[in-house]
N, C-alpha and C positions, 0 to 999 in steps of 0.2 A: 644801273646795276654794275657793280665792279666785277673784275675778273674772278676774284675770290668767291663772289656770289654766283658765279656761273656765266657772267656776261661774255667772257671770251672762250668759253668751253663749248665744244660741239654738243648740241642738244641730245644727240644719240648717246654720248658718253654720260651725260647727266642722267638720262633715262636708265641706262645700264647700271649706273651706280645705285640709283634708287631701287632698282630690282634686286640687286645684290644685297643691299641692306634689308629689304623686305624678306629675302630668303633667310638671312641670319635671324631676324626677329621671329620668323615663322618656324624655324627649326627644319628647314628643307635641306638637310645635310648633303644628300647626294648631288643635288643641283648646285648648291653653293660650292661644294668641293670641286665640281667640274669647272666652274668659273675660275676658281683659284688656280686649279691645275692648268687652265688655259691662259693664265697670266694676270688675272685680277690680283692685286697685292693682298696678301693675308692680313696686313696691317692697315688696310684702307680705312680712312676716317671720314666721318661726315662733318658738316659745318659746326658741330658742337664738340668735335674731337672724339666722338664715340667710335670705337672700333667695331668691326664685325664680331670680334670675340666678346666685347662688353655687352653688345646687344643680345647675343646668343645666351650669355651667362645670365643676364637680367631676366630673360624670358624662360630660363630653366630648361635649356636644351643641351643636356650633357653630351649627346652624340655629336651635335654640331660643334660644341666646344672642343671635343676631342679631335674632330676632323681639322679644325682651324689650327689647333696647337701642333698637330702632326705636320702641318704645312707651313710652319714657321711663325704663326701668330705670337706676338710678344705678350706674355701673361702679366708683364709689369707696366704696360702702357696706362697712362692716366689721361682722362678726358679733360676738357676745358674747365670743368667744375671740380676737378681733383678726384674723381671717382675711378675706381678700378673694377675690372671684371670680377675679382675676388670679393670685393665689398658688395657688388651687385648680387652675386650668387649667395652670399651670406644673407643679405636682405630678403631674398626670395626663398631662403632655407632649402636650397637645392644641394643636398649633401654630396651627390655624385659629382656635380659640377665643382664644388669646393675641393673635393679630393683631387680631381683632375688638375685644377689650377695649382694647387699646392705641389703636386707631383711635378708639375712643369716649372716650378720655381717661383710662383707668385708669392710676394711678400705680404704677410698679414698686417704689417705695420706701414705699408705704403699708402700714399694718397691721403685724402681727407674728406670725409671721415674714413679712417682706415677700416679694414674688415673687422678687426678686433673691437674698434669703437662702435661699429655698426651692430655687432652681436651684443655688446654690453648695453647700448642705448635701447635696443628693442627687446632686451631680456631673452636672448636666444642661447641658453646654456648648451644645447646640443651643437650649435655652430661654434661656440667658444671652445668646446672640447675638441672639435675637429681642428680648429686653428692651432690649438695647443698640442697637437700631435696625437690626440686620443681618438677613439672611434665613437661614432654616434650612429 
């Protein structure tokens, strides 16, 4: 096992990171915010480059997304597969999450596939309207 895979990292740190990612996936906003407030990086990434923000967006947790954004999470981060939190939110058709990410400066044309490409590919006109600055 390499250090990047966790071989040189304290098992307690790995366990904590796993818990924090589970909180983002599950939408446990208050508990996750407490960890970030205590020093867990808002832009923490897993072994695939997924951020807490991307995982919360993909699971459709707008309150968790808002909490992470207010604590400095970067709405423009791209994971190892070129995916963004905004494209994930579009894919899940989470309008509230899309609005928050756009308000925080997320670029609908970043990553690959981009949020716009995702909306077009899956035939999501409401999401395209949001990305174009309209309401849905």
